[in-house]
py3Dmol code that shows the C-alpha trace and the ligand (Angstrom):
import py3Dmol

protein = """\
ATOM      1  CA  MET A   1     144.051  56.156 108.530  1.00  0.00           C
ATOM      2  CA  THR A   2     147.877  56.108 108.841  1.00  0.00           C
ATOM      3  CA  ARG A   3     150.158  57.145 106.027  1.00  0.00           C
ATOM      4  CA  PHE A   4     151.515  53.690 105.068  1.00  0.00           C
ATOM      5  CA  ALA A   5     148.462  51.557 105.917  1.00  0.00           C
ATOM      6  CA  GLU A   6     148.251  48.523 103.612  1.00  0.00           C
ATOM      7  CA  LYS A   7     151.820  49.155 102.359  1.00  0.00           C
ATOM      8  CA  VAL A   8     154.656  46.612 102.510  1.00  0.00           C
ATOM      9  CA  ALA A   9     158.218  47.940 102.786  1.00  0.00           C
ATOM     10  CA  ILE A  10     161.678  46.409 102.752  1.00  0.00           C
ATOM     11  CA  ILE A  11     164.285  48.571 104.538  1.00  0.00           C
ATOM     12  CA  THR A  12     167.816  47.232 104.150  1.00  0.00           C
ATOM     13  CA  GLY A  13     170.362  48.029 106.808  1.00  0.00           C
ATOM     14  CA  SER A  14     167.657  48.403 109.442  1.00  0.00           C
ATOM     15  CA  SER A  15     169.616  46.827 112.315  1.00  0.00           C
ATOM     16  CA  ASN A  16     171.110  50.246 113.116  1.00  0.00           C
ATOM     17  CA  GLY A  17     171.125  54.023 112.393  1.00  0.00           C
ATOM     18  CA  ILE A  18     169.085  55.486 109.611  1.00  0.00           C
ATOM     19  CA  GLY A  19     167.498  52.205 108.573  1.00  0.00           C
ATOM     20  CA  ARG A  20     166.342  51.462 112.095  1.00  0.00           C
ATOM     21  CA  ALA A  21     164.745  54.883 112.482  1.00  0.00           C
ATOM     22  CA  THR A  22     163.036  54.443 109.077  1.00  0.00           C
ATOM     23  CA  ALA A  23     161.707  51.008 109.937  1.00  0.00           C
ATOM     24  CA  VAL A  24     160.242  52.246 113.216  1.00  0.00           C
ATOM     25  CA  LEU A  25     158.680  55.269 111.513  1.00  0.00           C
ATOM     26  CA  PHE A  26     157.193  53.276 108.625  1.00  0.00           C
ATOM     27  CA  ALA A  27     155.809  50.610 111.010  1.00  0.00           C
ATOM     28  CA  ARG A  28     154.337  53.253 113.306  1.00  0.00           C
ATOM     29  CA  GLU A  29     152.708  54.802 110.236  1.00  0.00           C
ATOM     30  CA  GLY A  30     150.973  51.498 109.364  1.00  0.00           C
ATOM     31  CA  ALA A  31     153.449  49.712 107.054  1.00  0.00           C
ATOM     32  CA  LYS A  32     154.249  46.039 107.209  1.00  0.00           C
ATOM     33  CA  VAL A  33     158.027  46.025 107.269  1.00  0.00           C
ATOM     34  CA  THR A  34     160.888  43.679 106.519  1.00  0.00           C
ATOM     35  CA  ILE A  35     163.862  44.633 108.698  1.00  0.00           C
ATOM     36  CA  THR A  36     167.230  43.200 107.894  1.00  0.00           C
ATOM     37  CA  GLY A  37     170.936  43.283 108.671  1.00  0.00           C
ATOM     38  CA  ARG A  38     173.736  40.798 109.514  1.00  0.00           C
ATOM     39  CA  HIS A  39     173.760  41.273 113.304  1.00  0.00           C
ATOM     40  CA  ALA A  40     170.896  39.386 114.972  1.00  0.00           C
ATOM     41  CA  GLU A  41     171.129  41.255 118.295  1.00  0.00           C
ATOM     42  CA  ARG A  42     170.972  44.688 116.688  1.00  0.00           C
ATOM     43  CA  LEU A  43     168.153  43.550 114.465  1.00  0.00           C
ATOM     44  CA  GLU A  44     166.232  42.334 117.475  1.00  0.00           C
ATOM     45  CA  GLU A  45     166.728  45.793 119.069  1.00  0.00           C
ATOM     46  CA  THR A  46     164.988  47.322 115.993  1.00  0.00           C
ATOM     47  CA  ARG A  47     162.157  44.793 116.256  1.00  0.00           C
ATOM     48  CA  GLN A  48     161.722  45.612 119.947  1.00  0.00           C
ATOM     49  CA  GLN A  49     161.619  49.385 119.202  1.00  0.00           C
ATOM     50  CA  ILE A  50     158.870  48.711 116.599  1.00  0.00           C
ATOM     51  CA  LEU A  51     156.846  46.580 119.067  1.00  0.00           C
ATOM     52  CA  ALA A  52     157.330  49.273 121.762  1.00  0.00           C
ATOM     53  CA  ALA A  53     155.754  51.777 119.328  1.00  0.00           C
ATOM     54  CA  GLY A  54     152.548  49.687 119.560  1.00  0.00           C
ATOM     55  CA  VAL A  55     152.940  47.818 116.244  1.00  0.00           C
ATOM     56  CA  SER A  56     151.605  44.248 115.985  1.00  0.00           C
ATOM     57  CA  GLU A  57     154.226  41.484 115.736  1.00  0.00           C
ATOM     58  CA  GLN A  58     152.427  40.326 112.591  1.00  0.00           C
ATOM     59  CA  ASN A  59     153.591  43.465 110.793  1.00  0.00           C
ATOM     60  CA  VAL A  60     157.292  42.783 111.233  1.00  0.00           C
ATOM     61  CA  ASN A  61     159.438  40.369 109.188  1.00  0.00           C
ATOM     62  CA  SER A  62     162.905  40.109 110.655  1.00  0.00           C
ATOM     63  CA  VAL A  63     165.617  38.653 108.389  1.00  0.00           C
ATOM     64  CA  VAL A  64     169.243  38.193 109.435  1.00  0.00           C
ATOM     65  CA  ALA A  65     171.045  38.295 106.128  1.00  0.00           C
ATOM     66  CA  ASP A  66     174.084  39.633 104.257  1.00  0.00           C
ATOM     67  CA  VAL A  67     172.589  41.851 101.498  1.00  0.00           C
ATOM     68  CA  THR A  68     175.697  41.395  99.335  1.00  0.00           C
ATOM     69  CA  THR A  69     174.854  37.707  98.777  1.00  0.00           C
ATOM     70  CA  ASP A  70     172.353  36.250  96.339  1.00  0.00           C
ATOM     71  CA  ALA A  71     171.024  34.003  99.139  1.00  0.00           C
ATOM     72  CA  GLY A  72     170.563  37.055 101.402  1.00  0.00           C
ATOM     73  CA  GLN A  73     168.781  39.114  98.782  1.00  0.00           C
ATOM     74  CA  ASP A  74     166.516  36.147  97.873  1.00  0.00           C
ATOM     75  CA  GLU A  75     165.615  35.536 101.514  1.00  0.00           C
ATOM     76  CA  ILE A  76     164.785  39.202 102.120  1.00  0.00           C
ATOM     77  CA  LEU A  77     162.489  39.187  99.125  1.00  0.00           C
ATOM     78  CA  SER A  78     160.936  35.718  99.417  1.00  0.00           C
ATOM     79  CA  THR A  79     160.091  36.062 103.134  1.00  0.00           C
ATOM     80  CA  THR A  80     158.514  39.468 102.479  1.00  0.00           C
ATOM     81  CA  LEU A  81     156.310  38.084  99.745  1.00  0.00           C
ATOM     82  CA  GLY A  82     155.618  34.945 101.769  1.00  0.00           C
ATOM     83  CA  LYS A  83     154.578  36.814 104.893  1.00  0.00           C
ATOM     84  CA  PHE A  84     152.915  39.945 103.436  1.00  0.00           C
ATOM     85  CA  GLY A  85     151.968  38.849  99.861  1.00  0.00           C
ATOM     86  CA  LYS A  86     153.383  41.894  97.981  1.00  0.00           C
ATOM     87  CA  LEU A  87     155.960  44.659  97.947  1.00  0.00           C
ATOM     88  CA  ASP A  88     155.218  48.401  97.714  1.00  0.00           C
ATOM     89  CA  ILE A  89     158.417  50.161  98.925  1.00  0.00           C
ATOM     90  CA  LEU A  90     162.085  49.278  98.717  1.00  0.00           C
ATOM     91  CA  VAL A  91     164.517  51.391 100.704  1.00  0.00           C
ATOM     92  CA  ASN A  92     168.096  50.536  99.674  1.00  0.00           C
ATOM     93  CA  ASN A  93     169.825  51.859 102.770  1.00  0.00           C
ATOM     94  CA  ALA A  94     172.491  49.310 103.794  1.00  0.00           C
ATOM     95  CA  GLY A  95     175.932  50.741 103.267  1.00  0.00           C
ATOM     96  CA  ALA A  96     179.289  51.544 104.848  1.00  0.00           C
ATOM     97  CA  ALA A  97     182.710  53.004 104.223  1.00  0.00           C
ATOM     98  CA  ILE A  98     184.297  49.613 104.763  1.00  0.00           C
ATOM     99  CA  PRO A  99     187.736  49.944 106.384  1.00  0.00           C
ATOM    100  CA  ASP A 100     190.768  48.702 104.525  1.00  0.00           C
ATOM    101  CA  SER A 101     192.007  45.308 105.832  1.00  0.00           C
ATOM    102  CA  GLN A 102     195.463  46.885 106.408  1.00  0.00           C
ATOM    103  CA  SER A 103     194.050  50.209 107.703  1.00  0.00           C
ATOM    104  CA  LYS A 104     195.252  52.092 104.675  1.00  0.00           C
ATOM    105  CA  THR A 105     193.598  55.210 103.346  1.00  0.00           C
ATOM    106  CA  GLY A 106     193.620  56.953  99.931  1.00  0.00           C
ATOM    107  CA  THR A 107     195.239  55.324  96.940  1.00  0.00           C
ATOM    108  CA  ALA A 108     197.047  52.900  99.215  1.00  0.00           C
ATOM    109  CA  GLN A 109     193.761  51.099  99.859  1.00  0.00           C
ATOM    110  CA  SER A 110     193.731  47.574  98.439  1.00  0.00           C
ATOM    111  CA  ILE A 111     191.759  46.393  95.454  1.00  0.00           C
ATOM    112  CA  GLU A 112     190.006  43.971  97.846  1.00  0.00           C
ATOM    113  CA  SER A 113     188.659  47.039  99.676  1.00  0.00           C
ATOM    114  CA  TYR A 114     187.448  48.396  96.393  1.00  0.00           C
ATOM    115  CA  ASP A 115     185.603  45.087  95.667  1.00  0.00           C
ATOM    116  CA  ALA A 116     184.038  44.939  99.141  1.00  0.00           C
ATOM    117  CA  THR A 117     182.995  48.586  99.155  1.00  0.00           C
ATOM    118  CA  LEU A 118     181.468  48.499  95.655  1.00  0.00           C
ATOM    119  CA  ASN A 119     179.856  45.140  96.404  1.00  0.00           C
ATOM    120  CA  LEU A 120     177.962  46.516  99.378  1.00  0.00           C
ATOM    121  CA  ASN A 121     177.217  50.084  98.337  1.00  0.00           C
ATOM    122  CA  LEU A 122     176.517  49.556  94.668  1.00  0.00           C
ATOM    123  CA  ARG A 123     176.259  45.927  93.446  1.00  0.00           C
ATOM    124  CA  SER A 124     173.876  44.798  96.238  1.00  0.00           C
ATOM    125  CA  VAL A 125     171.595  47.770  95.482  1.00  0.00           C
ATOM    126  CA  ILE A 126     171.497  46.910  91.781  1.00  0.00           C
ATOM    127  CA  ALA A 127     170.976  43.163  92.449  1.00  0.00           C
ATOM    128  CA  LEU A 128     168.151  43.640  94.997  1.00  0.00           C
ATOM    129  CA  THR A 129     166.491  46.263  92.826  1.00  0.00           C
ATOM    130  CA  LYS A 130     166.510  43.927  89.826  1.00  0.00           C
ATOM    131  CA  LYS A 131     164.888  41.207  91.890  1.00  0.00           C
ATOM    132  CA  ALA A 132     162.286  43.600  93.375  1.00  0.00           C
ATOM    133  CA  VAL A 133     161.209  45.313  90.143  1.00  0.00           C
ATOM    134  CA  PRO A 134     158.663  42.680  88.981  1.00  0.00           C
ATOM    135  CA  HIS A 135     156.929  42.917  92.364  1.00  0.00           C
ATOM    136  CA  LEU A 136     157.065  46.738  92.528  1.00  0.00           C
ATOM    137  CA  SER A 137     155.733  46.770  89.014  1.00  0.00           C
ATOM    138  CA  SER A 138     152.550  44.985  90.179  1.00  0.00           C
ATOM    139  CA  THR A 139     151.972  47.496  92.987  1.00  0.00           C
ATOM    140  CA  LYS A 140     153.230  50.634  91.193  1.00  0.00           C
ATOM    141  CA  GLY A 141     155.741  50.972  94.010  1.00  0.00           C
ATOM    142  CA  GLU A 142     158.532  53.230  95.178  1.00  0.00           C
ATOM    143  CA  ILE A 143     162.302  52.874  95.532  1.00  0.00           C
ATOM    144  CA  VAL A 144     164.369  55.186  97.762  1.00  0.00           C
ATOM    145  CA  ASN A 145     168.150  54.781  97.529  1.00  0.00           C
ATOM    146  CA  ILE A 146     170.436  56.140 100.215  1.00  0.00           C
ATOM    147  CA  SER A 147     173.466  57.888  98.733  1.00  0.00           C
ATOM    148  CA  SER A 148     175.699  60.476 100.470  1.00  0.00           C
ATOM    149  CA  ILE A 149     176.945  63.998  99.999  1.00  0.00           C
ATOM    150  CA  ALA A 150     180.325  62.247  99.612  1.00  0.00           C
ATOM    151  CA  SER A 151     179.225  61.510  96.047  1.00  0.00           C
ATOM    152  CA  GLY A 152     179.355  65.162  94.995  1.00  0.00           C
ATOM    153  CA  LEU A 153     181.923  67.520  93.557  1.00  0.00           C
ATOM    154  CA  HIS A 154     184.162  67.466  96.646  1.00  0.00           C
ATOM    155  CA  ALA A 155     186.963  64.933  96.946  1.00  0.00           C
ATOM    156  CA  THR A 156     187.027  62.335  99.729  1.00  0.00           C
ATOM    157  CA  PRO A 157     190.632  61.158  99.448  1.00  0.00           C
ATOM    158  CA  ASP A 158     190.695  59.072 102.631  1.00  0.00           C
ATOM    159  CA  PHE A 159     187.901  56.779 101.530  1.00  0.00           C
ATOM    160  CA  PRO A 160     187.900  57.046  97.744  1.00  0.00           C
ATOM    161  CA  TYR A 161     185.951  53.856  96.953  1.00  0.00           C
ATOM    162  CA  TYR A 162     182.982  54.683  99.154  1.00  0.00           C
ATOM    163  CA  SER A 163     182.362  57.962  97.392  1.00  0.00           C
ATOM    164  CA  ILE A 164     182.839  56.315  93.982  1.00  0.00           C
ATOM    165  CA  ALA A 165     180.103  53.833  94.894  1.00  0.00           C
ATOM    166  CA  LYS A 166     177.739  56.599  96.065  1.00  0.00           C
ATOM    167  CA  ALA A 167     178.400  58.650  92.916  1.00  0.00           C
ATOM    168  CA  ALA A 168     177.433  55.556  90.899  1.00  0.00           C
ATOM    169  CA  ILE A 169     174.250  55.187  93.000  1.00  0.00           C
ATOM    170  CA  ASP A 170     173.244  58.734  92.023  1.00  0.00           C
ATOM    171  CA  GLN A 171     173.535  57.869  88.319  1.00  0.00           C
ATOM    172  CA  TYR A 172     171.826  54.534  88.897  1.00  0.00           C
ATOM    173  CA  THR A 173     168.954  56.415  90.568  1.00  0.00           C
ATOM    174  CA  ARG A 174     168.515  58.685  87.523  1.00  0.00           C
ATOM    175  CA  ASN A 175     168.844  55.801  85.026  1.00  0.00           C
ATOM    176  CA  THR A 176     166.402  53.558  86.798  1.00  0.00           C
ATOM    177  CA  ALA A 177     163.963  56.375  87.512  1.00  0.00           C
ATOM    178  CA  ILE A 178     163.438  56.934  83.798  1.00  0.00           C
ATOM    179  CA  ASP A 179     163.506  53.276  82.950  1.00  0.00           C
ATOM    180  CA  LEU A 180     161.009  52.249  85.618  1.00  0.00           C
ATOM    181  CA  ILE A 181     158.511  55.139  85.615  1.00  0.00           C
ATOM    182  CA  GLN A 182     157.026  53.594  82.496  1.00  0.00           C
ATOM    183  CA  HIS A 183     156.016  50.685  84.757  1.00  0.00           C
ATOM    184  CA  GLY A 184     154.674  53.068  87.379  1.00  0.00           C
ATOM    185  CA  ILE A 185     157.653  52.664  89.727  1.00  0.00           C
ATOM    186  CA  ARG A 186     159.178  55.855  91.165  1.00  0.00           C
ATOM    187  CA  VAL A 187     162.874  55.950  92.048  1.00  0.00           C
ATOM    188  CA  ASN A 188     164.520  58.712  94.097  1.00  0.00           C
ATOM    189  CA  SER A 189     167.499  59.056  96.382  1.00  0.00           C
ATOM    190  CA  ILE A 190     168.637  60.932  99.481  1.00  0.00           C
ATOM    191  CA  SER A 191     172.137  62.249 100.141  1.00  0.00           C
ATOM    192  CA  PRO A 192     172.590  62.556 103.897  1.00  0.00           C
ATOM    193  CA  GLY A 193     175.345  64.686 105.355  1.00  0.00           C
ATOM    194  CA  LEU A 194     176.791  63.846 108.795  1.00  0.00           C
ATOM    195  CA  VAL A 195     174.327  61.763 110.805  1.00  0.00           C
ATOM    196  CA  ALA A 196     175.114  60.293 114.217  1.00  0.00           C
ATOM    197  CA  THR A 197     174.793  56.507 113.640  1.00  0.00           C
ATOM    198  CA  GLY A 198     176.941  53.385 113.730  1.00  0.00           C
ATOM    199  CA  PHE A 199     178.616  54.603 110.554  1.00  0.00           C
ATOM    200  CA  GLY A 200     181.797  55.818 112.280  1.00  0.00           C
ATOM    201  CA  SER A 201     182.230  52.497 114.151  1.00  0.00           C
ATOM    202  CA  ALA A 202     181.597  50.569 110.944  1.00  0.00           C
ATOM    203  CA  MET A 203     184.395  52.490 109.257  1.00  0.00           C
ATOM    204  CA  GLY A 204     186.790  51.467 112.046  1.00  0.00           C
ATOM    205  CA  MET A 205     186.562  54.228 114.647  1.00  0.00           C
ATOM    206  CA  PRO A 206     186.417  53.186 118.307  1.00  0.00           C
ATOM    207  CA  GLU A 207     182.992  53.977 119.826  1.00  0.00           C
ATOM    208  CA  GLU A 208     184.270  56.965 121.885  1.00  0.00           C
ATOM    209  CA  THR A 209     186.217  58.420 118.931  1.00  0.00           C
ATOM    210  CA  SER A 210     183.110  58.169 116.796  1.00  0.00           C
ATOM    211  CA  LYS A 211     180.949  60.014 119.371  1.00  0.00           C
ATOM    212  CA  LYS A 212     183.618  62.703 119.707  1.00  0.00           C
ATOM    213  CA  PHE A 213     183.869  63.047 115.948  1.00  0.00           C
ATOM    214  CA  TYR A 214     180.161  63.658 115.541  1.00  0.00           C
ATOM    215  CA  SER A 215     179.917  66.111 118.458  1.00  0.00           C
ATOM    216  CA  THR A 216     182.988  68.082 117.353  1.00  0.00           C
ATOM    217  CA  MET A 217     181.846  68.392 113.715  1.00  0.00           C
ATOM    218  CA  ALA A 218     178.485  69.817 114.837  1.00  0.00           C
ATOM    219  CA  THR A 219     180.223  72.662 116.648  1.00  0.00           C
ATOM    220  CA  MET A 220     182.165  73.755 113.524  1.00  0.00           C
ATOM    221  CA  LYS A 221     180.215  76.075 111.247  1.00  0.00           C
ATOM    222  CA  GLU A 222     182.561  75.250 108.373  1.00  0.00           C
ATOM    223  CA  CYS A 223     181.447  71.599 108.670  1.00  0.00           C
ATOM    224  CA  VAL A 224     177.789  71.765 109.600  1.00  0.00           C
ATOM    225  CA  PRO A 225     176.268  75.243 109.138  1.00  0.00           C
ATOM    226  CA  ALA A 226     173.056  74.155 110.910  1.00  0.00           C
ATOM    227  CA  GLY A 227     175.186  73.752 114.039  1.00  0.00           C
ATOM    228  CA  VAL A 228     173.595  70.440 115.033  1.00  0.00           C
ATOM    229  CA  MET A 229     174.448  66.880 114.161  1.00  0.00           C
ATOM    230  CA  GLY A 230     171.937  65.083 111.934  1.00  0.00           C
ATOM    231  CA  GLN A 231     169.957  62.382 113.656  1.00  0.00           C
ATOM    232  CA  PRO A 232     168.653  59.167 112.019  1.00  0.00           C
ATOM    233  CA  GLN A 233     165.086  60.482 112.445  1.00  0.00           C
ATOM    234  CA  ASP A 234     165.917  63.518 110.253  1.00  0.00           C
ATOM    235  CA  ILE A 235     166.707  61.227 107.336  1.00  0.00           C
ATOM    236  CA  ALA A 236     163.863  58.774 108.077  1.00  0.00           C
ATOM    237  CA  GLU A 237     161.282  61.560 107.761  1.00  0.00           C
ATOM    238  CA  VAL A 238     162.584  62.455 104.289  1.00  0.00           C
ATOM    239  CA  ILE A 239     162.680  58.823 103.235  1.00  0.00           C
ATOM    240  CA  ALA A 240     158.998  58.609 104.252  1.00  0.00           C
ATOM    241  CA  PHE A 241     158.243  61.735 102.190  1.00  0.00           C
ATOM    242  CA  LEU A 242     159.836  60.241  99.063  1.00  0.00           C
ATOM    243  CA  ALA A 243     158.255  56.820  99.654  1.00  0.00           C
ATOM    244  CA  ASP A 244     154.768  58.309  99.995  1.00  0.00           C
ATOM    245  CA  ARG A 245     153.105  58.961  96.648  1.00  0.00           C
ATOM    246  CA  LYS A 246     150.576  61.284  98.280  1.00  0.00           C
ATOM    247  CA  THR A 247     153.366  63.721  99.239  1.00  0.00           C
ATOM    248  CA  SER A 248     155.898  63.353  96.385  1.00  0.00           C
ATOM    249  CA  SER A 249     154.217  61.818  93.339  1.00  0.00           C
ATOM    250  CA  TYR A 250     155.752  64.182  90.792  1.00  0.00           C
ATOM    251  CA  ILE A 251     159.310  63.795  92.044  1.00  0.00           C
ATOM    252  CA  ILE A 252     161.201  61.357  89.792  1.00  0.00           C
ATOM    253  CA  GLY A 253     164.908  60.500  89.877  1.00  0.00           C
ATOM    254  CA  HIS A 254     165.697  63.272  92.330  1.00  0.00           C
ATOM    255  CA  GLN A 255     168.741  63.315  94.636  1.00  0.00           C
ATOM    256  CA  LEU A 256     167.514  65.069  97.782  1.00  0.00           C
ATOM    257  CA  VAL A 257     170.320  66.508  99.939  1.00  0.00           C
ATOM    258  CA  VAL A 258     169.655  66.395 103.692  1.00  0.00           C
ATOM    259  CA  ASP A 259     172.829  67.675 105.329  1.00  0.00           C
ATOM    260  CA  GLY A 260     172.349  70.785 107.537  1.00  0.00           C
ATOM    261  CA  GLY A 261     174.064  72.804 104.789  1.00  0.00           C
ATOM    262  CA  SER A 262     177.368  70.897 104.741  1.00  0.00           C
ATOM    263  CA  SER A 263     177.587  70.462 101.003  1.00  0.00           C
ATOM    264  CA  LEU A 264     177.098  74.205 100.345  1.00  0.00           C
ATOM    265  CA  ILE A 265     180.240  75.130 102.289  1.00  0.00           C
ATOM    266  CA  MET A 266     183.513  76.266 100.725  1.00  0.00           C
ATOM    267  CA  GLY A 267     186.847  76.480 102.557  1.00  0.00           C
ATOM    268  CA  LEU A 268     186.276  80.266 102.995  1.00  0.00           C
ATOM    269  CA  HIS A 269     183.974  79.587 105.915  1.00  0.00           C
ATOM    270  CA  CYS A 270     186.924  78.798 108.223  1.00  0.00           C
ATOM    271  CA  GLN A 271     187.495  82.584 108.181  1.00  0.00           C
ATOM    272  CA  ASP A 272     185.417  85.155 110.009  1.00  0.00           C
ATOM    273  CA  PHE A 273     185.018  87.839 107.350  1.00  0.00           C
ATOM    274  CA  ALA A 274     183.277  90.270 109.718  1.00  0.00           C
ATOM    275  CA  LYS A 275     186.582  90.396 111.660  1.00  0.00           C
ATOM    276  CA  LEU A 276     188.799  90.547 108.581  1.00  0.00           C
ATOM    277  CA  LEU A 277     186.940  93.519 107.086  1.00  0.00           C
ATOM    278  CA  HIS A 278     187.255  95.848 110.079  1.00  0.00           C
TER     279      HIS A 278
END
"""
ligand_1 = """\
48
LIG
P 174.964 52.315 110.365
O 176.309 51.714 110.409
O 174.354 52.808 111.639
O 173.950 51.346 109.651
C 174.355 50.639 108.494
C 173.348 49.495 108.272
O 173.787 48.761 107.124
C 173.382 48.522 109.454
O 172.031 48.140 109.716
C 174.174 47.367 108.949
O 173.728 46.148 109.524
C 173.848 47.403 107.437
N 174.794 46.645 106.659
C 176.119 46.936 106.487
N 176.710 45.991 105.742
C 175.747 45.060 105.471
C 175.736 43.823 104.753
N 176.811 43.323 104.169
N 174.583 43.125 104.700
C 173.468 43.609 105.316
N 173.419 44.749 105.995
C 174.536 45.476 106.064
O 175.103 53.557 109.355
P 174.030 54.574 108.768
O 172.704 54.353 109.349
O 174.642 55.912 108.878
O 174.058 54.196 107.207
C 172.863 54.044 106.466
C 173.121 54.578 105.059
O 173.352 56.019 105.121
C 174.359 54.030 104.373
O 174.071 53.721 103.005
C 175.393 55.104 104.459
O 176.311 55.042 103.414
C 174.504 56.340 104.364
N 175.073 57.588 104.838
C 175.373 57.783 106.207
C 175.890 58.941 106.651
C 176.208 59.199 108.079
O 176.883 60.248 108.407
N 175.827 58.381 109.008
C 176.239 60.070 105.697
C 175.888 59.787 104.349
C 175.317 58.546 103.917
P 174.684 44.995 110.080
O 175.935 45.611 110.579
O 173.822 44.348 111.128
O 174.922 44.108 108.885
"""
view = py3Dmol.view(width=600, height=400)
view.addModel(protein, "pdb")
view.setStyle({"model": 0}, {"cartoon": {"style": "trace"}})
view.addModel(ligand_1, "xyz")
view.setStyle({"model": 1}, {"stick": {}})
view.zoomTo()
view.show()
């Protein structure tokens, strides 16, 4: 018996990166999955990876949609219920540090950037969750939100609105966890650190620059103490843990950091104290 047999999951932002790895893992573990994103070709790549893992076509619902729109959210939900008859797991993963239309950073970023960033990373999560709750209530389901270590106590001055949205997601996770556990629905979140995905490209980096960024960061102990770049699979495995009541039933409203140690680091780590002391 596979871990998610008989379970139905929606994974937003599954046309790339962490969402794609999660969709493949869940489907391989027996779940019927709704995969979704705006780019049809990338979404088809996810579907092909799921089929290549030996999963039946019947277990995949592929929806090209913009999750920030009412119509997109409704289609994601209605096609899931239409095809699979219920919903057990919602993974609110779609997100991005949307680049400013005039390539500005920091406080110079436009208010339109603020609207777009909050719309994707916060409003769409709240809207889709509200729509999903009646269905998750029937199945005593699970919600896993994807936040970021950018939401924490450190400043992210270059992309201020993204981290604001993720900080709000953390509080939304706690609020909804307590509100919804009375209906049997568990809500938790994950805060990834640096993970090699399409994230860099989506924030405006050329493909090569993005690859170089990830590989360089992994070599700097003051950035990633683990010394390796996070991979989508690293996060997918933890999403599966939190979405599986057999492994995490007593965890409620938790923000689980998965970052190779990045968020524990202070500026002091750019120094080699062993050398300074002798
Ligand atoms: P990717 O860019 O690889 O994937 C992002 C996914 O979100 C894509 O499938 C994209 O699909 C989807 N998406 C973006 N905008 C929309 C939209 N308007 N409507 C529907 N889907 C949308 O990045 P990651 O896999 O890294 O990102 C996944 C999550 O992890 C995000 O919430 C991100 O904030 C978070 N995260 C990532 C980190 C990292 O270092 N990679 C670090 C911390 C957090 P499409 O383009 O087809 O619409």
